N, C-alpha and C positions, 0 to 999 in steps of 0.2 A: 828344425832340420835334424833328422836322425839317420845314422848309418849303422846298420846292424853288423857286427863282426862276423868273419867267416867261420868262427868257431861255433856259432848258434845253429842248431838244427831244428829247434822248435820256438815258435812265438806262441805263448800261452793264450788262454782265453782272457779277453778284456784288458789286455796289456796296455793298449793305447786308447781304450774307450774314453770318449769325452775330452780327448786332447784337441781342443778347439783352435789352438794356435799352431798345430802341426801343419807345415806347409810342404814338407819334402821327406821322403823316407826312401832308403836303399835297402833292398832285401837281397842277400847274397844267394848263390846257388846251393849253399850248404843247408839252407832251410828246406825241410820236407813237409813240415805241418805248421799250419797257422790256425789257431784256435777260434772257437765261436766268439763273435763280437770284438774281435781283435782291434778293429779300427772303427768300431760303432761310434757314430756321432763325431767323427773327425771333421767337423764342418768346414774347415779351410783347406783340406787336402785336395789339390787339383788333379794329381795324377799318380798312378801306381803301376809299376811293372812287377808282375808275379813271376818269380823264376821258374824254369821248367823242371825244377826238382819237386814242385808242389803238385799234388794230384786231386786236391779238393778245395773248392771255394766254400768255406765253412758258413754255418748259419749266422746270419746278421753281420757278416764279416765287414761289409761297407755300408751297413744300413744308415741312413741319414747323413751320408757324406755329400751334403748339398752342393758343394762346389766342385765335386769330382767331374772332370771333363775328359779325362783320358784313362783307360784301363787296358792293360795288355794281359790277356789269358793265354797261357802257353798250351801246346798240344798235349802236354802231360795230364791236364785236368779232365777228370771223368765226371765229376759231380759239381753242379752249382747248387748250394744249399739253400734252405728256406730263408727268405728275407735277405739273401745275399747282398743285393743292390737296391732294396727297397728305399723309396723316397730319394733316390739319387736323380733328382729332377733336372740337373744341368748336364747330365751325360748325353752327348749329341750323337753318339754311335757306340756300338759294341760288336765285336766279332766272337761268335761262340765257335770254338774249334770243333773239328770232327771227332775229337776224342770224347767229348761230352755225350753221355748216355741218358742223364737225368737232369731235368730242370726242376728245382724244388718249388714248394708252396711259396707264393708271394716273392719269387726270386727277383723280379724286376717291377714290383708293385710301385705304381705312381712314378715311374720313370718317364715323366711327361715330355722330356726333350728328345726321346728317340723317334726319329721319323720312319725308320724301317728296321726290320729284324729278320734275319735268316736263321732258321732252326735247322741244323744240319742233319743228314740222313742217319747219323749215329744215335740221335736222340729217340727214345722210345716212349717216354713219359713227360708230359707238360703238366706241372703241379697245379693245384688249386690257386686261383688268383695270380698265377705266374706273371701275367702282363696286364692285370687289371689296372684301370686308371691311366693307362698310357694313351692319353687322348691326343698325343701328337703323332701317333702311328698312322701312316697312310699306306703302308705296304708291309705284308708279312709273307714269308715263304716257310711253309711247314715241311720238314723232311719226309721222305717216303717211307720211313720206318716207325713213324709215331703211331702208336696204337691207342693211346689214352689221352684225351684232352680233359684237364681237371675242371672241377667246379668253379665257375666264374673266371676261367682262365683269361678270357680276353673282355671281360666285362668293363664297360666304360671306355672302350677304345672307339670314341665317338667320330674319329676322323677316317675310319676304314671304309672305303667305298666298295671293296672287294675282298673276299676271303676264299682261299682254295684249301680244301681238305683232301689229303691223299687217300689212295685206296686202302692203305694199311690201317686206317682208323676204324676201331670197333666200338669205342665207348667215348661219349661226349657228356661231361658232367652238367649238372643244373646250372642254369644261369650263365653258361659258357660264353655267350655272345650278347649278354644283357647290356642295354644302352649303347649298342653299336648303331647309333642313329643315322649314320651316312650310308648304311649298307644298301647297295643296289644290286649286287651280283654275288651269289654264293655258289662256288663250284665244289661239288662232292663227288669225288671219283670212286667212292666206295660202292661196289656193286650190290652188296647186302647192306640195307639200311642200318646205320650204327645205332647201338642202343643209347638211348638219351635219358638224362635226368629231367627235372622239371624245368619248364619255361626257359629253354635255352636261348630263345629269341625274345625274352621278355623286354618290353619297352623299346623295341624296334618299331617305331610308329609307322614307318613307311613299308613294312614287311609286305603288305598287300600289293604294293607297286614294285617290289623287288622280284628278281628272277632267280630261280633255282636251276642250276646246270648239273645234270647227272648222266650217267651211262644210259644209253637209249633203252637197253633191255630192262632197266630198273625203274623207268618213269612211273609206271602204274603202281609199283610197290611204294615209291615215295609218295605219290599222290593220294594213297589211301591211308597214310599214317600222319598223325600229329608229331611234331609241329610242322613237318615238311609241307603238308597240304595248305598251310597258311600263306605261302608265297603267292604272289600274284599270278605267276606262270611258272611252269616247269618245262624245260627244254632239254634236248639231247645234246650230249657230247659225242662227237664222231671219234671214237677211240682208235679207229684205224690210222688216223693221221693227226690226232690231237686238236682238230678244228672243231669248234663248237658250232652247232647248226640248229636251227628251228626244226620242230617236227614238221613233216611234209604236209602240204595241203591235202593230199589224199587221206592221210591218217586223221587229219582234223575233221574230215567230213564223214569218215566211216567208223572210226574207233571212238565210242562214247562210254564212259564209265561214270558211276556214281562216286560220292566221296568216300565210300568204303572199298572201292577198287573193283566193284562188280560191273561187268559190261552190261550196258542197257541198249536193247534194240530200238525201242521207240521212246525216247525221252520226253517227259512232260515238262511243265514249267519247273524251273529249279536251276541249281548250280550243278554242273557236271564237269568231268575232266574229259576234254576232247582233244586228242593229239598232244596231250601232255600240258594243255592249258586249262585253267579253271575258266569255265564259260557259262554265262547266264542264258538259259534257254527260256524264251518268253512265250 
């Protein structure tokens, strides 16, 4: 057990690194800075309350704190650094405050105990591998101001049945949703198809049975571009009331496109996009 005195303003780098018997720590409001790896591998530490005088969760600050089950992040924090909570596999929940604007690379890497995560509207960037290996996740909410989803950001989140991407997203990094094997529905509200890296849905074996939900006006644009055209079907989101709906029967019988997005008047044998669905014409 450690109580840091009120005269302390800075906890330096690696100060408590590897203190495997540390089970309790009290950090006063006088502390404004906590250095990188300050509590790295404090594998018996069950809980920490960060005072509202701190503005940054530093790199690897709590990495490998394997028994950490409770963490309080105040509204003063604007950045969650690289590897900040990596391998905190016992963490059952975490609240990211609205003050946070950046989530660093591998910030929650292999936090396999997290069942859900809400990324607030204040966040603009989700770092590389930020939630990779969080195979306990069954729900994520991504805030409406996120513009960039990093490389492998949600790779290995094998329990996620549904993912929703807001209209603000312009870039999705390579392998972002690799091994998201439970994926059945992917909602992308971006009217312009986001720029993507390589193989963002790599190893999603049931992708051909999954459904992509996009704005109605953008269906053909998505249907003509990889990897979006690999979904089993593409359907429209009615943005006037937020209710998702299938393309109409009329459009399925009259609007026919090839996989390059070109309209086809008299389709021959092959696979076409008809009313937002990939359809085999025999």
